[in-house]
C-alpha positions, 0 to 999 in steps of 0.5 A: 488526372488525379488518379493518373489516368488520362482520356487518351488511355481510356480511348483505346479501349471499346466501349469506353472510347463511345462515352462522350467527352463531356462525360469522360472526366466522371468515367475517369473519377470511377476508375483506378489503375490496378497492380497485379503482381505476377502469378496474381489474379487478375479478375475475381469472379466476384468482381465480374459484375461491378467493374469492367476491366481492362489490360493496360500492361503485361501478360495474362493467361486465361484459363478456362480449364485444365486444357484450355488456356489463352495467353494474351498481351497488352497488344493483343486485339482481344485486349481492346475489350473488357477482359470479362468478356473473355472469361467463360463460367468458372474460368480465371484470369491470372497475370503472367508477369507483373500487370496493370489493370484498368479497373472501371465501375461498370454501372457507372460505365453503363449509364455514361454510355446511355447518355452519350447514346441518348445524346448523339441519337437526338441528331439522328433522322436529320439532314445536316445542310452545309451553306456555300459562300453566298447562300442565305438559306437552306431550303428544305434542309433541317438547321441544327444548333451547335449547342443541341446535345446540352438539350433536356435528355442530357439534363434528365440523364443526369438526375437523380431520378434517371440514376435509378433506372437502368437502360432499358427503363431509360429507353422506355421512358423517353419512347412513351413521352407525349408532347404537349405544347403550353403557353407562357402562364398557362396552368400545368397542375393545380394544386389540391387536384388529383395527380394524373401525369409525370412531367419533363420540361423539354422546352421552355421553364416552369414555376412551381408554387409551394403550398403557402400553409405548408412546411416550405411556406409558399415558396416558388422554385423555378424549373429548367429544361430537363427538370421534372415534377408531378411524380410525388402525387403519383407516388403517394395517390395524393392530390397535388401539393403545389401548383405549377405555370410555364413561365415561358412558352415550352414543351412538356413530355408526359406520361400517365399513372399507369406508365409511371408506376411500371417504368419508375415507381417500380424501378426505384422503390421496393416493399419489404415484408415484417417478417423480412425486417424481422430477419435482419440484424437489429444493427443493419436497419432503422425504422422511420414512422412518416405518419403526423405526430398525433397518429404516431403517438397513439400507436408508437412502436419500438425502435422507430422514430418519427419524421412526418412526410411533411417534414421528411425532405427538409430532415435528409441531410440528417440521415446516415448513408450507411444505414438501411431505412425501413419506412412505415407504417405498414400498407400506407402510401405515405410510406411509399412516397418516404422511401421515394424521397429517400432513395432520390437523395441517395440513401438505402430505404424500404417501404413496409408492405 
């Protein structure tokens, strides 16, 4: 591997060994081997939440107080788990010899562990039968496809939206989805109608027909299993800006507006007040106004630039990841949608409230 870490090393530790094989490369990508000189601090308090640390080589001292100390080597049973779990309160872990630590991004580990758990749990509760030679039916058993794990759950959990939800929110979302069957050609969402549900495609394919008078000129977008839609109208509380029909027979999981706001909206975007912005350094943020140009020109604010909400998606590549964006105007649902689109694209953004 590029960083010198291989799956065999990773699988020696818990809970790293619970990460599914298909996610192992992503886990290793967000891990590193960190050398620590004898006498150095192996794990700092400020890193406790950001990383999970595992002892690969050497000996460490867990000092919980002046009189309470524990010495461990890499082959000690306790070292199969993160060193983080061995600290209590204001304790410190110091290297007694030259050490090597495997340091894993804690947020990535939590996400990949969740994906692995969700994929395996899809098989829970099914009876898997093995046909004997000459048998041609499963009778009352349930046949399981070998490709079952490549399902809608796996695809959704790798989406930009899922990356903004913690494990509890994702678990609640998957539990709250109501399944609805649709036939090929059936309309799921009609353009210009009020937003009512958020949808995830569990089976089949859907086609999105964008407004032919909008900035994307009536383009079509095909959505496969695991993709989602219907979120933007719920965020902005506006009529649907596109129509969605089923390309094939399928099953959609959906939640209503109230559940969407409680689980997804509140997890993805956050408000900020004018007073809070005033306390920030002038170089710490950039203000965006997402009103239409004619509105913006009539009440133009200082230190803002105008990107109408209808054009924001097309201009996302022009933003900078190191900048925090404050989306206005204040108390406007379009600002919430602007912050949502920026967050989905990986930027740090808040909406004025």
